[in-house]
Structure formats: structure tokens, C-alpha cells
C-alpha positions in Angstrom: -63.2 -52.6 5.9 -60.6 -54.7 7.6 -57.7 -52.9 9.3 -54.8 -52.4 6.9 -51.2 -52.3 7.9 -48.5 -50.0 6.7 -48.4 -51.8 3.3 -52.1 -51.1 2.7 -53.0 -54.8 2.9 -55.1 -56.8 5.3 -53.5 -59.8 6.9 -53.4 -62.8 4.6 -53.7 -60.9 1.4 -51.5 -61.8 -1.5 -49.4 -58.6 -1.8 -49.4 -57.9 -5.5 -52.1 -60.2 -6.8 -54.6 -58.4 -9.1 -58.3 -59.0 -9.3 -58.8 -61.4 -12.2 -60.6 -62.5 -14.2 -61.7 -58.9 -14.9 -64.3 -57.4 -14.6 -66.3 -59.8 -12.5 -65.6 -57.9 -9.3 -65.9 -54.2 -10.2 -68.2 -54.8 -13.1 -71.2 -55.7 -10.9 -74.0 -53.3 -11.4 -76.8 -52.3 -9.0 -80.4 -51.3 -9.3 -80.3 -47.5 -9.2 -84.1 -47.1 -9.2 -84.4 -48.9 -5.8 -81.7 -46.7 -4.4 -83.5 -43.6 -5.7 -86.7 -44.6 -4.1 -84.9 -45.3 -0.8 -83.3 -41.8 -0.7 -86.3 -39.8 -2.0 -87.8 -38.9 1.4 -84.4 -37.9 2.7 -83.7 -35.6 -0.2 -87.2 -34.0 0.1 -86.4 -33.2 3.7 -83.1 -31.5 2.6 -84.9 -29.4 0.0 -87.5 -28.2 2.5 -84.7 -27.3 4.9 -83.7 -24.5 2.6 -81.0 -25.8 0.4 -80.1 -23.5 -2.5 -80.8 -24.7 -6.0 -78.5 -23.6 -8.8 -81.3 -21.5 -10.3 -81.6 -19.6 -7.0 -77.8 -19.0 -7.2 -78.1 -17.5 -10.7 -81.0 -15.3 -9.7 -79.3 -14.0 -6.5 -76.1 -12.6 -8.0 -73.9 -10.1 -6.1 -73.8 -6.9 -8.2 -70.2 -6.3 -6.9 -67.8 -8.9 -5.6 -67.0 -8.9 -1.9 -63.8 -7.0 -0.9 -60.7 -8.8 0.2 -60.7 -9.0 4.0 -57.8 -11.4 4.7 -54.3 -10.1 5.3 -51.6 -12.4 3.9 -47.9 -12.2 3.5 -46.4 -12.9 0.1 -44.3 -16.1 -0.4 -40.6 -15.5 0.1 -37.9 -17.4 -1.9 -34.9 -18.2 0.2 -32.4 -20.1 -1.9 -30.7 -22.9 0.0 -33.2 -22.8 2.9 -35.8 -25.5 2.7 -39.3 -24.2 2.5 -41.5 -24.3 5.6 -44.0 -26.6 3.8 -41.5 -29.0 2.4 -41.3 -32.4 4.0 -38.2 -32.8 6.2 -37.7 -36.4 5.2 -38.4 -38.3 1.9 -42.0 -39.5 1.9 -42.5 -43.1 2.9 -43.5 -45.7 0.3 -46.9 -47.2 0.3 -45.2 -50.6 0.2 -41.5 -50.9 0.6 -40.1 -52.1 -2.8 -43.7 -52.4 -4.1 -44.8 -51.9 -7.7 -45.3 -48.4 -8.9 -43.4 -46.8 -6.0 -41.8 -43.4 -6.9 -44.1 -43.5 -9.9 -41.9 -46.1 -11.6 -43.7 -47.9 -14.5 -45.4 -51.2 -13.8 -45.3 -53.4 -16.9 -47.4 -56.5 -16.8 -46.7 -59.7 -18.7 -48.7 -61.1 -21.7 -50.7 -63.4 -19.4 -52.6 -60.4 -18.1 -53.6 -59.1 -21.6 -57.2 -60.3 -21.7 -57.9 -58.9 -18.1 -56.1 -55.7 -19.0 -58.1 -55.2 -22.2 -61.4 -55.9 -20.3 -60.6 -53.3 -17.6 -59.6 -50.7 -20.2 -62.9 -51.2 -22.0 -64.9 -50.7 -18.9 -62.9 -48.0 -17.1 -60.5 -46.5 -19.6 -57.4 -47.5 -17.6 -55.4 -50.6 -16.9 -57.1 -51.4 -13.6 -55.3 -54.7 -13.2 -52.0 -52.8 -12.8 -53.6 -50.1 -10.7 -54.9 -52.8 -8.3 -51.4 -54.0 -7.8 -50.1 -50.6 -6.7 -50.5 -49.2 -3.2 -53.1 -46.6 -2.7 -50.5 -44.7 -0.7 -47.6 -45.1 -3.1 -44.8 -42.6 -3.2 -44.5 -40.4 -6.3 -41.6 -38.7 -8.1 -41.0 -35.0 -7.7 -41.1 -33.3 -11.1 -40.9 -29.7 -9.8 -38.1 -27.2 -10.5 -35.5 -27.3 -7.8 -36.3 -23.7 -6.9 -39.8 -24.7 -5.7 -38.3 -26.4 -2.6 -37.1 -23.0 -1.3 -40.3 -21.0 -1.2 -41.7 -20.1 2.2 -45.4 -19.4 2.6 -47.5 -17.7 5.2 -48.8 -20.4 7.5 -52.2 -18.8 7.9 -53.4 -20.2 4.5 -57.1 -20.6 3.7 -58.6 -24.0 4.3 -60.0 -26.1 1.5 -62.7 -28.5 0.5 -61.5 -30.9 -2.2 -64.3 -31.9 -4.5 -64.1 -35.0 -6.7 -66.9 -36.0 -9.1 -67.0 -39.6 -10.3 -69.2 -41.8 -12.5 -68.5 -45.5 -12.7 -64.9 -45.0 -11.7 -62.5 -47.9 -11.0 -62.0 -48.4 -7.3 -58.2 -48.1 -7.0 -57.8 -45.1 -9.2 -60.6 -43.2 -7.3 -59.3 -44.2 -3.9 -55.7 -43.4 -4.8 -56.8 -39.9 -5.6 -58.4 -39.6 -2.1 -55.4 -41.2 -0.4 -52.9 -38.9 -2.2 -54.8 -35.8 -1.0 -54.9 -37.0 2.6 -51.2 -38.1 2.5 -49.8 -34.9 1.0 -52.1 -32.1 2.4 -51.4 -30.6 5.9 -54.3 -31.7 8.0 -55.0 -28.2 9.4 -55.9 -26.9 5.9 -57.9 -29.9 4.6 -61.5 -29.2 5.8 -63.1 -32.1 3.9 -63.0 -34.2 0.8 -66.4 -34.2 -0.9 -67.1 -37.1 -3.3 -70.0 -36.5 -5.8 -71.3 -39.8 -7.1 -72.9 -38.8 -10.5 -75.4 -41.7 -10.6 -72.9 -44.6 -10.8 -74.3 -48.1 -11.1 -71.2 -50.1 -10.0 -71.6 -52.0 -6.8 -68.2 -51.2 -5.5 -69.1 -47.5 -5.5 -72.1 -48.0 -3.1 -72.0 -49.7 0.3 -68.3 -50.7 -0.1 -67.4 -47.0 -0.6 -69.6 -45.9 2.3 -68.0 -48.3 4.6 -64.4 -47.6 3.4 -64.6 -43.8 4.0 -65.8 -44.3 7.6 -62.2 -44.9 8.7 -61.5 -41.2 8.1 -64.1 -40.1 10.7 -66.1 -37.7 8.5 -63.2 -36.1 6.7 -64.4 -37.8 3.5 -68.0 -37.6 2.5 -70.0 -38.9 -0.4 -73.1 -37.4 -1.9 -75.1 -39.2 -4.6 -77.0 -37.6 -7.5 -80.5 -38.8 -8.1 -79.9 -38.8 -11.9 -76.9 -38.4 -14.2 -76.1 -34.7 -14.1 -72.8 -34.8 -16.0 -69.4 -33.6 -14.9 -70.3 -29.9 -15.2 -73.4 -29.6 -13.1 -72.1 -32.3 -10.7 -69.2 -29.9 -9.9 -71.7 -27.1 -9.2 -73.5 -29.5 -6.9 -70.2 -30.3 -5.2 -69.8 -26.5 -4.5 -73.1 -26.5 -2.7 -72.4 -29.6 -0.7 -68.8 -28.6 0.3 -69.5 -26.1 3.1 -66.5 -26.3 5.4 -63.5 -25.1 3.4 -62.8 -21.5 2.4 -61.4 -22.7 -1.0 -62.8 -25.3 -3.4 -60.2 -27.5 -5.0 -61.6 -29.6 -7.9 -59.8 -32.8 -8.9 -60.7 -35.4 -11.4 -61.4 -38.9 -10.0 -58.1 -40.3 -11.3 -55.3 -38.0 -10.0 -52.4 -38.1 -7.6 -51.3 -34.8 -6.0 -47.5 -34.4 -5.7 -45.3 -33.3 -2.8 -46.1 -29.9 -1.3 -48.9 -29.2 -3.8 -51.2 -27.4 -1.5 -49.4 -24.2 -0.3 -48.4 -22.9 -3.8 -51.9 -23.5 -5.1 -53.8 -21.8 -2.3 -51.3 -19.0 -1.5 -52.3 -16.7 -4.4 -56.0 -17.0 -3.4 -55.2 -16.2 0.2 -53.7 -13.0 -1.1 -56.4 -12.1 -3.6 -59.8 -13.8 -3.4 -60.6 -13.2 -7.1 -57.6 -15.3 -8.3 -58.3 -18.8 -9.5 -55.3 -21.2 -9.6 -54.4 -24.2 -11.6 -51.6 -26.7 -10.9 -49.3 -28.0 -13.5 -50.8 -31.2 -14.7 -48.5 -34.2 -15.2 -49.4 -37.3 -17.1 -50.0 -40.6 -15.3 -49.7 -43.4 -17.9 -53.0 -45.3 -17.9 -51.2 -48.6 -18.6 -48.1 -48.4 -16.4 -48.9 -45.6 -13.9 -45.6 -43.9 -14.6 -45.8 -40.1 -14.0 -44.1 -37.8 -16.5 -44.4 -34.1 -17.4 -46.7 -33.1 -20.2 -45.0 -32.4 -23.5 -44.9 -29.0 -25.2 -44.6 -25.6 -23.7 -41.4 -23.5 -23.4 -37.9 -24.7 -22.4 -39.1 -25.3 -18.8 -42.2 -27.1 -20.0 -44.5 -24.2 -19.1 -47.5 -23.6 -21.3 -50.6 -21.3 -21.3 -54.1 -22.7 -21.8 -55.5 -21.8 -25.2 -58.0 -22.8 -27.9 -58.4 -22.8 -31.6 -61.4 -21.3 -33.3 -63.4 -24.5 -33.3 -62.9 -24.5 -29.5 -60.5 -27.4 -29.2 -58.3 -27.2 -26.2 -54.7 -26.2 -26.9 -51.5 -25.4 -25.0 -49.1 -22.7 -26.2 -45.6 -21.8 -24.8 -45.2 -19.2 -22.2 -44.5 -15.9 -23.8 -41.6 -13.5 -23.1 -44.3 -10.9 -22.0 -45.5 -13.3 -19.3 -42.0 -14.2 -18.2 -41.1 -10.5 -17.8 -43.9 -10.1 -15.2 -42.1 -12.6 -12.9 -39.0 -12.2 -10.9 -38.3 -16.0 -10.8 -39.2 -18.8 -13.1 -41.3 -20.7 -10.5 -43.8 -17.9 -9.7 -47.4 -18.3 -10.9 -48.1 -17.0 -14.4 -51.2 -15.8 -16.2 -53.1 -18.2 -18.5 -56.1 -17.3 -20.7 -57.8 -20.6 -20.1 -57.7 -23.8 -18.0 -58.1 -27.4 -19.0 -61.0 -27.5 -16.5 -60.6 -30.6 -14.4 -58.1 -29.4 -11.8 -58.3 -25.9 -10.2 -58.8 -24.0 -7.0 -61.1 -21.1 -6.4 -62.4 -19.3 -3.3 -65.8 -20.8 -2.5 -67.8 -17.5 -2.1 -66.2 -16.1 -5.2 -67.3 -19.1 -7.2 -70.8 -18.5 -6.0 -70.6 -14.8 -6.8 -69.6 -15.9 -10.4 -72.8 -18.0 -10.5 -70.9 -21.3 -10.5 -71.0 -22.9 -14.0 -73.7 -21.9 -16.5 -76.6 -24.1 -15.5 -77.4 -24.6 -19.2 -74.1 -26.5 -19.9 -74.6 -30.2 -20.1 -72.5 -33.3 -19.3 -69.0 -32.3 -20.4 -67.2 -29.8 -22.6 -66.8 -26.0 -22.9 -67.1 -25.4 -19.1 -63.4 -24.9 -18.8 -63.6 -22.0 -21.3 -66.8 -20.6 -19.8 -65.3 -20.3 -16.3 -62.0 -19.0 -17.7 -63.7 -16.2 -19.7 -66.0 -15.3 -16.8 -63.1 -15.0 -14.4 -60.9 -12.8 -16.7 -63.7 -10.6 -18.3 -65.4 -10.0 -14.9 -62.4 -8.8 -12.9 -60.6 -11.9 -11.7 -57.3 -13.6 -12.7 -56.4 -17.2 -13.7 -52.9 -18.3 -12.8 -51.0 -21.5 -13.5 -48.8 -22.5 -10.6 -45.5 -24.2 -11.5 -44.7 -25.4 -7.9 -48.1 -27.2 -7.5 -48.2 -30.4 -9.5 -50.9 -33.0 -9.9 -50.7 -36.1 -12.0 -53.8 -37.0 -14.1 -54.6 -40.3 -16.0 -55.9 -39.8 -19.5 -58.3 -42.4 -20.9 -56.8 -45.1 -23.1 -58.0 -46.1 -26.5 -60.5 -48.9 -26.3 -62.6 -47.4 -23.5 -66.3 -47.9 -24.1 -67.1 -44.5 -22.7 -70.0 -43.2 -20.6 -72.8 -42.3 -23.0 -74.9 -39.3 -22.0 -78.3 -39.9 -20.6 -81.3 -39.9 -23.0 -82.8 -36.6 -21.6 -79.7 -34.6 -22.7 -80.4 -35.2 -26.4 -77.7 -35.1 -29.2 -74.6 -33.0 -29.5 -74.4 -31.7 -25.8 -70.7 -30.6 -26.2 -71.3 -28.6 -29.3 -74.4 -27.0 -27.8 -72.2 -26.0 -24.8 -69.7 -24.4 -27.1 -72.4 -22.4 -28.8 -73.7 -21.2 -25.4 -70.2 -20.1 -24.4 -69.5 -18.2 -27.6 -72.9 -16.5 -27.6 -72.4 -15.2 -24.1 -68.7 -14.3 -24.0 -67.2 -14.0 -27.5 -69.1 -11.0 -28.8 -68.3 -10.3 -32.5 -65.6 -13.1 -32.3 -68.3 -15.7 -32.3 -68.3 -15.4 -36.1 -64.9 -17.1 -36.2 -66.3 -20.0 -34.2 -69.2 -20.4 -36.7 -66.7 -20.2 -39.6 -64.9 -23.2 -38.0 -68.0 -25.1 -36.9 -70.6 -24.1 -39.5 -72.9 -27.1 -38.6 -73.6 -25.4 -35.3 -75.0 -22.2 -36.7 -78.6 -23.3 -36.4 -78.2 -25.3 -33.2 -80.7 -24.4 -30.4 -78.8 -23.4 -27.3 -81.5 -22.3 -24.9 -82.0 -19.2 -22.9 -78.9 -17.1 -22.1 -80.6 -14.0 -20.9 -79.6 -14.4 -17.2 -76.0 -14.9 -18.3 -76.1 -11.7 -20.5 -77.6 -9.9 -17.5 -74.7 -11.1 -15.3 -72.2 -9.6 -17.8 -74.1 -6.3 -17.7 -74.5 -6.2 -13.9 -70.8 -6.9 -13.3 -69.5 -4.6 -16.0 -67.6 -7.5 -17.5 -65.1 -6.5 -20.2 -65.4 -7.3 -23.9 -63.9 -10.3 -25.5 -61.9 -7.9 -27.7 -60.2 -6.5 -24.5 -59.6 -10.1 -23.4 -58.0 -11.0 -26.7 -55.8 -7.9 -26.7 -54.7 -7.9 -23.1 -54.7 -11.5 -21.9 -55.0 -13.9 -24.8 -52.9 -11.8 -27.1 -50.8 -14.8 -28.2 -53.6 -17.0 -29.4 -53.9 -15.6 -32.9 -50.2 -16.1 -33.5 -50.6 -19.8 -33.0 -54.2 -20.1 -34.2 -54.9 -17.2 -36.7 -58.5 -16.0 -37.1 -60.1 -18.3 -39.8 -61.1 -17.0 -43.2 -64.7 -17.2 -44.3 -66.0 -20.5 -45.7 -66.9 -20.8 -49.4 -68.9 -24.0 -48.8 -69.3 -26.6 -46.1 -71.0 -29.9 -45.4 -70.6 -33.4 -46.6 -68.5 -34.1 -49.7 -70.8 -36.6 -51.6 -70.1 -38.3 -54.9 -72.6 -36.7 -57.2 -75.8 -38.7 -57.3 -74.3 -41.4 -55.1 -74.6 -42.6 -51.5 -70.8 -42.3 -50.8 -69.0 -39.5 -48.9 -65.5 -38.6 -48.0 -64.8 -39.8 -44.5 -61.8 -39.1 -42.3 -62.5 -42.2 -40.3 -61.3 -40.3 -37.3 -57.8 -40.2 -38.7 -55.6 -37.1 -38.1 -52.0 -36.0 -38.7 -51.1 -38.1 -41.8 -53.9 -40.6 -42.1 -55.6 -41.2 -45.4 -59.3 -40.2 -45.9 -61.6 -42.8 -47.3 -64.9 -43.2 -49.1 -67.8 -44.4 -46.9 -71.6 -44.5 -46.9 -73.0 -41.1 -46.3 -74.7 -40.9 -42.8 -75.7 -37.2 -42.7 -74.5 -36.9 -39.1 -71.5 -34.6 -39.8 -68.6 -35.6 -37.6 -65.9 -37.4 -39.7 -67.8 -36.5 -42.9 -68.1 -32.8 -42.2 -65.7 -30.6 -44.2 -65.4 -27.0 -45.2 -63.5 -25.1 -47.9 -62.5 -21.5 -47.1 -61.4 -18.4 -48.9 -57.8 -19.4 -48.3 -58.3 -22.5 -50.5 -58.0 -24.9 -47.5 -60.2 -28.0 -47.5 -60.6 -28.6 -43.7 -62.1 -30.7 -41.0 -61.7 -29.0 -37.6 -58.0 -28.1 -37.3 -56.9 -30.6 -40.1 -56.4 -30.0 -43.8 -56.7 -32.3 -46.8 -53.5 -32.6 -48.9 -51.8 -34.8 -51.4 -50.2 -37.9 -49.8 -46.6 -38.8 -50.1 -47.4 -41.3 -52.8 -48.5 -38.3 -55.0 -52.0 -39.7 -55.4 -54.0 -40.6 -52.2 -55.5 -37.8 -50.2 -54.4 -37.5 -46.5 -55.5 -35.3 -43.6 -52.9 -33.2 -41.7 -52.9 -30.7 -38.9 -52.5 -27.3 -40.4 -52.4 -23.6 -39.7 -53.7 -20.8 -42.0 -50.6 -20.6 -44.0 -50.5 -24.3 -45.0 -52.1 -26.5 -47.6 -53.9 -23.8 -49.5 -54.4 -26.3 -52.3 -58.1 -26.6 -53.3 -60.7 -24.9 -55.4 -64.3 -26.0 -55.6 -66.2 -25.3 -58.8 -69.8 -25.7 -57.6 -71.3 -25.6 -61.1 -68.9 -28.1 -62.5 -69.1 -30.3 -59.3 -65.3 -30.4 -59.3 -62.6 -30.1 -56.7 -59.2 -29.1 -58.2 -55.9 -29.6 -56.5 -54.1 -26.4 -57.3 -50.4 -27.4 -57.0 -50.8 -30.4 -59.3 -53.6 -29.2 -61.5 -55.3 -32.6 -61.0 -58.9 -33.3 -59.7 -60.3 -35.0 -56.7 -61.3 -38.6 -57.7 -62.6 -41.7 -56.0 -63.0 -45.5 -56.2 -66.2 -46.8 -54.7 -64.9 -50.3 -55.0 -61.7 -49.7 -53.1 -63.2 -46.9 -50.9 -60.3 -44.7 -51.8 -60.0 -41.0 -52.4 -57.2 -39.7 -54.6 -56.3 -37.1 -57.2 -55.9 -37.9 -60.9 -55.8 -36.1 -64.3 -58.9 -34.0 -64.7 -61.5 -35.5 -67.1 -64.9 -33.9 -67.4 -66.4 -37.1 -68.6 -65.5 -39.1 -65.5 -68.4 -39.4 -63.1 -66.0 -40.3 -60.2 -64.6 -36.8 -60.4 -68.0 -35.1 -59.8 -68.9 -34.1 -56.2 -71.4 -32.0 -54.3 -71.2 -30.3 -50.9 -74.4 -30.5 -48.9 -74.9 -28.5 -45.7 -75.5 -30.6 -42.5 -77.0 -28.9 -39.5 -76.4 -30.5 -36.1 -79.6 -31.0 -34.1 
């Protein structure tokens, strides 16, 4: 790489010129098979040298966790006295007056639209704008003012930062790395470990290897020999990261904020069985503006939660949790984490067995590690004074399809494994919400069950009563299902389809595909006709049927008469009807002679 000056640019470079036309630079792919052959001998040598496989880790569990051996002084709040980890001067910009500095939005003109759309399709973000912004840009400070006056023990644990990526855009990945180096005191940053999960983009190969040499070994890259998926790649990252006492996981499109490190690691330094999570801010994937997440309490604080179909949720911080703290910026307990960003003592993570090795690609791992920590004697804390921005994928991204060997429905299979291991009798509520998963094969969980037994892990009932006590007030336990499956017009090939719409969109009639998803519905004993956490109800026009987010006290509007093949809308006394020509679903006056008012519900089992 050429030497780059203070503005992050090599001599002669046009300061804010994007790489266009897109994606002819980053879109270039490489032959992964030749790389695999080239590295095969090297990897064999590493295996023979005694590296631990994840199966070995699972089979060699500690029956009791190691005791705390590190003495650490609690953080002290001194109002008006700047904290010992706070920067004494405002952080310098990446480029003076440059785009995106201080996390201000960068809005591109219409002439960039084709290039922007192409980059979003390939990477999920506006990479054209990202490439205009310095990798060392300054960011805004979204913390509570009180955060600036905390003083921390300077004998904090050191950390390895682990970042997993697969076909990530260059500047979003490198800005993640740059932000960690720029805002982490060097004495605590043992290494940054990049795990390349079988990317096939040229810019993530030799170019990356050369670029990280400038950090003299601080940043390392390890490459998987096949696509492992985010979950198992993180476990591989734990095995490769050997220098830090703490593992800090970040997604490959983040920016850490000012003084993020000390608040995040301090609780772990005090108690090695604590796992911490920063407050996650939103980086706009189009403009790269950084703003707080919505929701939560009056301070924006929320606890991690789930509904009974295992969708991730956030709920406001409760008075009970607030009463456990002396100040509003102290860490607080959360039942679950979102999963991408967290810190955990390395040896403790290994004692927990890392992630369940049967979880594939992505999904459910955040709940698995959360339940394991809480039920087996640890704690999960959200840290208000540690903030990290995260870019969420934009609509129009083509996605990263799972490899063929994984098979279908990996995320749903993950959910089933998690509830079968950790939820005890509560798993029936999951199956009530996701009936199609009841017959799903989920593999061997005997080692995980043994782990629970060996560690005397607490029951899910204890967890729900003592830690996740507020979940049911937001997401009540679901009633039993009366029927579930596709809603097919009787003796036709047309089914009701949500078309992916939520929160006010109209359902439609489409060709039945027997794959569940947008055509999978359930009607429960509370007379709700549901899909995931959405209910069907009468639209504002009084006729069309729309789908809306609902809780258990809303939209109790439907009865299904199986023998009559009829759905009745209780408030109006009308019947569910359809037009196969217009592909519309609506309610109309009941007429037993109308074929378009006859329906059947057919079970669909996911495979």
C-alpha cells in the first residue's frame, strides 16, 4: 500500500472521488479452489501441531468455572472531573472538512444513483458514499453527559477484537478496523483478528494482506477453507485469537465511539463471568449518519428480548432494573443480546463451550449464548457508556445465500436446537408460534444437555421469573393453535400470501408454493389469524384484509369452521372471500353457495 498522509489519501489521489462505475473494482471475484489447494498443506501442519477443534472443546468441558483471580477497583463517578480514559482534546478528523466527519450525513446527487444501487445490491450498503468518507473519520458522541466523568481502574484486561466477514465492502470493513485502532488505548488492544469466511472478492485477498502489514502484526487475517457461517466463524475466531484476555466481537461494518473500551471491559475485569454488550447506534447505510436506536425508555435504554416465535425484540428498561443502579449510566441487566457486538472473557467463553457447534450460518446464536450465560451462573450486562455504531443492510441487497451443504431452513433449525436445549417446558410456546418447525430434524443435542447437567444450570422457569420477568408483559405466552398451515382456496391452486408485507399491508392471493414463509398462517384459541407476530384484520376500506402487528389482546376476529370450509370475521359477521382474477383477499356477506368463500388449511412441515 502507498504511504497515506493525515487525510488518508496517497499523493495525487482525488480527495472525494468515488470508485465508479460500480462494482467493477470490488466486484471482481477470485478462484477459491486454487487458494484452498495452495493453503491445504499449511493447514494440515497446523492441525498436526495440536490445534483444538471445536468438538474437542465441547468434549473437554470444565465441570466448574475457574474462580476470579484478578483484583480490580470499581469505577468511580466524579461529577465535573473528566474521566481518566476520556480524551483531553476533541478527536482529530480523518479529513479536515471532509464528507461524513462528525458522522454528518453524506447525501449524493442523482448522478450517482446507478452506481449506488449497484453497490447496495452487491454489499447491502451505499459503498459509493462510504468510499468518499475517510477511514479515520471523526464521529459524534451520543453518550449521556455523565459518562464523561467515570474513572476506571487502569489495570484493565487486554482484548482481542474479532471481526468475521464474508464478501464485505472494502471501506466499511476497513473503517471498522481503523475505528478500533483509533479509539482503543494501545496497551489494552492485544490484536485484531479478522476471520475471512470464504470470501471470493479480490479486494479481500492480497490487497487486504498487504494493507494490514502497515500495523506490524497487530491486525491478522485467517481464512476459512469453506463457508462456515457467522456463528461457527466466531468460534473459530475465539480459537485463533490467543493474545487478549477478553474477546470483543464486532460485526464487519461498525464504528466504535469515543472511550468505548474501558466501560465495556471494566465489569469483566471485576467478574470474569460477566458478558457485556455496548449500546448499539445506527449508522445509516446510505448516508453514514450515526443516530441512536429508537425505542427503549426515556433515556433510550432497552433490554434485549424475544417473542415466542423467536424474533429479536427490544423492551424498555424496567423500574426494577433501574432500582438496582445508583446512577443512570451504570451497566444494567439484559435477558438477551442482539448477538453481533459483545465482550466476554476468553477462557470463560471456552468454559461455556463457545457456540453450540450444531448451529449453522446465522440466527439463534444470540439467544443461545444469552441463555447459557444466565442459566449457568453468569450475567449479561448492557453498558450505556460504551457505544458502537452498526450499519444495517439496506433493501435491495442480494444477500449471501448459505452454502449447499447446509440444506434448507438453517435459521429455523437453529431456533429449534436452542429451545430444545434451554427452554424446557416453555418450548411448547415456540412450537405454538412456529408449528411448521415441530417435525424439523435438529441433530444431536446430548452433549449440550450434558453440559447443562454438569454445570447445574438453572431452569428456564427460573430465568423467566428472575431475569426475563418483563418479557410476558410485552409478549404474552401464546394460546394453543386451532389450525395452522397454508390457507388455500378449496380445490384451487391459490393461497393467501402476505407478500412479505407487515404493519398495514394488504395480503394477496398467489399461487400456492407449499414452502410456508409468507403463506404460513395459524389461527389460535384466542381467535387470532396470525403470521409470526402479525394478525389479519379488516382494512380501513372495510373490505380488504390487511396484516398488522398485534399482541394477544388485539384482533381476536376470526373463526374457522373446518367442516364448512369457512373463515368468519366475527365483528362484521362477514366471510373471508377472494378474487382469483384480481388476486385480492377481502370480506363479504356470507353465502354458502359461493365457491370463493370456501377455504382449507393444510399443514406444512419445514424440511
